[in-house]
C-alpha positions in Angstrom: 0.0 0.0 0.0 1.1 3.6 -0.5 3.1 5.4 2.2 1.0 6.9 5.0 -1.7 4.3 4.7 -2.1 2.0 7.8 -4.6 -0.6 8.8 -5.7 -1.3 12.3 -5.2 -4.7 13.7 -2.2 -5.8 11.7 -0.5 -8.8 13.3 3.0 -10.1 13.4 2.0 -13.0 11.2 1.6 -10.6 8.3 5.3 -9.5 8.5 7.8 -11.2 6.2 9.2 -14.4 7.7 13.0 -14.9 7.9 14.5 -17.2 5.3 18.2 -18.0 5.3 20.8 -19.8 3.2 24.4 -20.3 4.2 27.5 -22.3 3.1 29.9 -22.6 0.2 27.7 -25.1 -1.7 24.7 -22.7 -2.3 23.9 -22.0 -5.9 21.0 -20.0 -7.4 18.7 -19.2 -4.5 15.5 -17.1 -4.2 13.4 -17.5 -1.1 10.2 -15.6 -0.4 7.4 -16.1 2.2 5.2 -18.2 0.0 7.5 -19.9 -2.5 11.0 -20.1 -3.8 13.7 -21.9 -5.8 17.1 -23.2 -4.7 19.9 -25.2 -6.2 23.4 -26.5 -5.4 26.4 -24.5 -6.6 27.1 -24.7 -10.4 23.8 -26.5 -11.2 23.3 -28.0 -13.7 27.1 -28.4 -14.0 28.9 -30.7 -11.6 28.7 -29.5 -8.1 32.0 -28.9 -6.3 33.8 -31.1 -3.9 33.8 -30.6 -0.1 31.0 -28.0 0.1 27.9 -27.6 2.2 24.7 -25.5 2.1 21.9 -25.0 4.6 18.6 -23.5 3.6 16.0 -22.7 6.3 12.4 -22.4 5.0 9.5 -21.2 7.1 6.0 -20.7 5.9 3.3 -18.5 7.5 1.6 -20.0 10.6 -1.3 -22.3 9.7 0.2 -23.4 6.4 2.5 -26.2 5.4 5.3 -26.5 2.9 5.2 -28.5 -0.3 8.6 -29.4 -1.8 9.0 -30.1 -5.5 12.3 -32.0 -6.1 13.1 -31.0 -9.6 16.4 -32.8 -9.8 18.4 -34.8 -7.3 21.5 -36.0 -9.1 24.1 -36.7 -6.4 26.9 -39.3 -6.9 25.8 -42.6 -5.5 27.4 -44.1 -2.4 26.5 -46.3 0.6 24.0 -44.4 2.7 24.7 -41.4 0.5 27.9 -40.7 2.4 29.8 -38.9 -0.4 27.0 -36.5 -1.3 23.6 -36.1 0.3 20.3 -34.1 0.5 18.6 -34.2 3.9 15.3 -32.5 4.7 14.4 -32.0 8.4 11.5 -30.5 10.3 13.2 -28.6 13.2 10.0 -28.3 15.2 9.0 -32.0 15.4 12.3 -33.7 14.4 10.9 -35.4 11.3 13.6 -36.2 8.6 13.4 -37.0 4.9 16.4 -38.6 3.3 19.3 -38.7 3.0 18.9 -38.7 -0.8 21.4 -39.3 -3.6 21.4 -41.1 -7.0 20.9 -44.6 -5.5 18.4 -43.4 -2.9 16.0 -41.1 -4.6 12.7 -39.8 -3.2 9.7 -42.0 -3.8 7.8 -39.0 -5.4 9.1 -35.7 -6.8 6.4 -33.9 -4.7 6.9 -34.0 -0.9 3.9 -32.8 1.1 5.0 -31.9 4.6 2.8 -31.2 7.6 5.1 -28.5 8.8 5.6 -24.8 8.3 9.3 -25.1 8.7 11.9 -27.2 6.9 15.7 -27.2 6.9 17.3 -28.3 3.7 20.9 -29.6 4.1 23.2 -30.4 1.1 26.7 -31.8 1.7 29.4 -33.1 -0.7 32.8 -34.8 -0.2 35.1 -36.0 -3.0 33.1 -37.1 -6.0 33.4 -37.4 -9.8 29.9 -36.7 -11.3 26.5 -35.3 -10.6 24.5 -32.2 -11.5 23.6 -31.6 -7.9 20.1 -30.5 -6.9 17.2 -28.3 -7.9 14.3 -27.8 -5.5 11.4 -25.5 -5.3 8.7 -25.0 -2.6 5.4 -23.4 -2.1 2.9 -23.1 0.8 -0.2 -25.3 1.1 -2.4 -22.4 -0.1 -0.8 -22.9 -3.5 -1.4 -26.7 -4.1 -0.1 -26.9 -7.7 -2.0 -27.4 -10.9 -5.5 -28.1 -11.9 -6.2 -29.3 -15.5 -9.5 -29.0 -17.3 -10.7 -29.3 -20.9 -12.5 -26.4 -22.4 -16.0 -26.9 -23.9 -14.8 -27.1 -27.5 -12.4 -30.0 -26.5 -9.7 -28.5 -28.7 -8.1 -26.3 -26.0 -6.9 -27.6 -22.7 -6.8 -25.0 -19.9 -5.0 -25.5 -16.7 -3.6 -23.6 -13.7 -0.1 -23.9 -12.3 1.5 -22.3 -9.3 5.0 -21.0 -10.2 7.4 -20.5 -7.3 9.6 -17.4 -7.1 13.1 -17.7 -8.7 12.3 -19.5 -12.0 14.0 -16.9 -14.2 17.5 -18.2 -13.7 16.9 -22.0 -13.7 18.3 -24.1 -16.4 16.3 -24.6 -19.6 15.1 -22.8 -22.7 11.9 -21.0 -23.9 10.8 -20.6 -27.5 8.3 -17.9 -28.5 6.9 -14.6 -27.2 3.9 -13.2 -25.3 1.9 -12.5 -28.5 2.4 -15.8 -30.3 2.7 -18.1 -27.4 5.4 -20.6 -26.5 6.4 -24.0 -27.8 5.1 -26.6 -25.3 8.7 -27.8 -24.8 9.5 -24.5 -23.1 10.2 -24.3 -19.4 6.7 -23.3 -18.3 7.3 -21.1 -15.3 10.3 -19.4 -17.0 8.0 -18.7 -19.9 5.5 -17.1 -17.5 8.2 -14.7 -16.3 9.1 -13.9 -20.0 5.4 -13.3 -20.8 5.1 -10.8 -17.9 2.2 -12.7 -16.2 4.2 -13.1 -12.9 7.1 -11.4 -11.3 10.2 -13.6 -10.8 10.7 -12.3 -7.3 7.3 -13.4 -6.1 6.0 -16.2 -8.4 2.3 -16.8 -8.4 -0.6 -18.7 -9.9 -0.8 -18.7 -13.7 -3.6 -19.9 -16.0 -2.7 -21.1 -19.5 -4.1 -22.9 -22.5 -2.5 -25.6 -24.5 -3.5 -25.1 -28.2 -2.5 -26.2 -31.6 1.2 -25.3 -32.4 2.3 -22.9 -35.1 4.9 -23.1 -37.8 7.5 -20.7 -36.4 8.0 -19.1 -33.0 9.9 -15.8 -33.1 12.3 -14.8 -30.3 12.0 -11.8 -28.1 13.7 -10.1 -25.2 11.3 -9.4 -22.4 11.4 -9.0 -18.6 15.1 -9.8 -18.5 14.9 -13.0 -20.5 15.6 -13.8 -24.2 13.6 -16.5 -25.8 14.8 -18.6 -28.7 13.5 -18.7 -32.3 11.9 -22.1 -32.7 10.3 -24.3 -35.4 7.0 -26.1 -35.5 5.6 -27.8 -32.4 2.6 -30.0 -32.0 1.2 -27.8 -29.2 1.8 -24.3 -27.9 1.3 -22.5 -24.5 -0.8 -19.3 -24.3 -0.9 -17.5 -20.9 -4.2 -16.1 -19.7 -4.0 -12.5 -18.5 -6.2 -10.8 -16.0 -9.1 -8.9 -17.6 -7.7 -5.5 -16.7 -4.3 -6.3 -18.2 -5.8 -8.1 -21.2 -7.8 -5.0 -22.0 -4.6 -2.9 -22.0 -2.7 -4.6 -24.7 -2.6 -1.5 -27.0 0.1 1.2 -27.0 -1.1 4.2 -25.0 -1.3 7.6 -26.7 1.2 10.2 -25.3 -0.1 13.8 -25.1 3.3 15.4 -24.6 7.0 14.5 -24.2 9.4 16.3 -22.0 13.1 15.7 -21.2 15.9 16.9 -18.9 17.9 17.8 -22.0 18.4 16.9 -25.6 21.3 16.4 -28.0 21.8 19.1 -30.6 24.0 17.2 -33.1 26.2 18.8 -35.7 27.7 16.3 -38.1 31.0 16.5 -40.0 29.3 18.4 -42.9 28.0 21.1 -40.5 24.4 19.9 -40.7 22.5 20.0 -37.4 19.6 17.9 -36.1 17.8 17.9 -32.8 17.4 14.6 -30.9 14.4 16.2 -29.2 12.0 14.7 -26.6 9.0 14.6 -29.0 11.0 12.2 -31.2 10.9 9.5 -28.5 7.6 7.9 -29.6 8.1 4.2 -30.5 8.0 3.9 -34.3 9.2 7.4 -35.1 11.1 7.4 -38.4 14.7 8.4 -38.3 16.6 9.4 -35.2 15.0 9.3 -31.7 15.5 11.3 -28.5 18.9 11.4 -26.8 20.0 13.4 -23.8 22.8 16.0 -24.1 26.1 14.1 -24.1 27.7 13.9 -20.6 24.6 14.9 -18.8 23.9 13.3 -15.4 20.6 11.9 -14.3 18.9 12.3 -17.7 15.2 11.6 -17.9 12.4 11.4 -20.4 8.9 12.3 -19.3 5.6 11.1 -20.9 2.3 12.9 -20.2 -0.6 10.5 -21.0 -3.1 13.3 -20.8 -5.1 11.6 -18.0 -4.6 8.9 -15.5 -4.2 5.5 -17.2 -3.5 1.9 -16.1 0.0 1.3 -17.4 1.0 -2.4 -17.6 4.4 -2.3 -19.2 7.0 -0.5 -21.3 8.7 -1.2 -24.7 12.0 0.4 -25.6 14.0 0.5 -28.8 17.2 2.1 -29.8 18.0 4.4 -32.7 20.4 4.3 -35.6 23.3 4.5 -35.9 23.9 2.2 -32.9 22.4 4.2 -30.0 20.3 2.5 -27.3 19.7 2.5 -23.5 21.0 -0.6 -21.6 19.1 -0.1 -18.3 16.8 2.4 -16.7 14.6 3.1 -13.7 10.9 4.3 -13.8 9.1 6.8 -11.7 5.5 8.0 -11.9 3.4 11.0 -10.8 -0.3 11.8 -10.8 0.1 15.5 -10.8 3.5 16.1 -12.4 5.1 17.4 -9.2 5.3 14.5 -6.7 7.1 11.5 -8.0 7.3 7.9 -6.8 10.0 5.5 -7.9 8.8 2.1 -9.2 9.9 -0.8 -6.9 8.0 -3.7 -8.3 6.5 -6.5 -6.3 7.3 -5.6 -2.7 10.8 -4.5 -3.5 12.7 -2.3 -1.0 14.9 -0.7 -3.7 14.2 1.0 -7.0 13.7 -1.6 -9.7 16.3 -1.5 -12.5 14.9 -2.6 -15.8 17.1 -4.4 -18.4 17.0 -2.3 -21.6 18.4 -3.0 -25.1 21.5 -4.7 -26.4 21.3 -3.3 -29.9 19.7 -0.4 -31.8 17.0 -2.3 -33.7 15.4 -4.8 -31.4 12.4 -4.1 -29.1 12.6 -5.0 -25.4 9.5 -5.4 -23.3 9.2 -5.0 -19.5 6.0 -5.6 -17.5 4.9 -3.6 -14.5 3.8 -6.1 -11.9 1.7 -4.6 -10.3 0.6 -2.1 -13.0 0.9 1.7 -12.4 -2.1 4.0 -12.3 -0.7 7.4 -13.3 -0.7 10.3 -15.7 3.0 11.0 -15.9 5.9 8.5 -16.4 9.6 9.2 -16.3 
């Protein structure tokens, strides 16, 4: 909620719960109150010798943890002595494991009756093994539900994606407008499509429909998808009605900038890289700040308050583009608020372009209701 707003009766249970990871064997880790993803160091490459990692997971009171063991590939040994994964409940003393390649879990989904689990990973000398990849969610997010639509040609289902899927191993093919090859890593594709924020995860609803001949690549929300050929099926993500209704580019009433570049070329000809040239699709050169200026900004006046669900950026020839940026918004043009994304404590830095011709999309999760954008 916005600063200054409070609600009577807030309890300690609503505060973020502590989650910890420690040790030299910890790899990609993103732990949040309701879901997360973790892996051993170097995953999916061979995990190092003589390392250890300890992750402490704690769900809100009244819920329990569901653990999805995506990959447990630890070198086999008697009683998993060389490398092991051990899951313990610190409150009641229940233990699951130890696990390794010759002692794998009976099911990839472990439903605990506890709101706290300690995940222990240890390795000694070994030769092979990808290590481990594990995700978790609370019992209020039980997983997926599948259902066939009335026409029997489209299968719709719901999946809960944990936080931290952006950096896991695996590829995605396609883009938000076309959909994705059904061989794509599903939750990673959901982040690319902008239907969930990687730092929070969330429930996604999607349809599995007939595939198309060619899937075009795109850079969106910090991920680049691949260009892919025909697939039998494709995945299409369902967007909330408000977001789905805002798929068109918004009209900008006026552009304003901190400065602009007045270029004089080798022939003495001048041209202004002025703010009004910043509209996407403008022919020729675009807007650019005065060279060497600090804290440059571009301001868009939408004319009235609008629901803004994302931003698309593109560079300008010959070879100019913005690699990263922050966003702030204002309802009156005087008081500005920096965009921090889904519960972030710091200003969100968006990944921009890597060349002057490709478009890059970034979603606002949650959307911004504003008139002015910088």
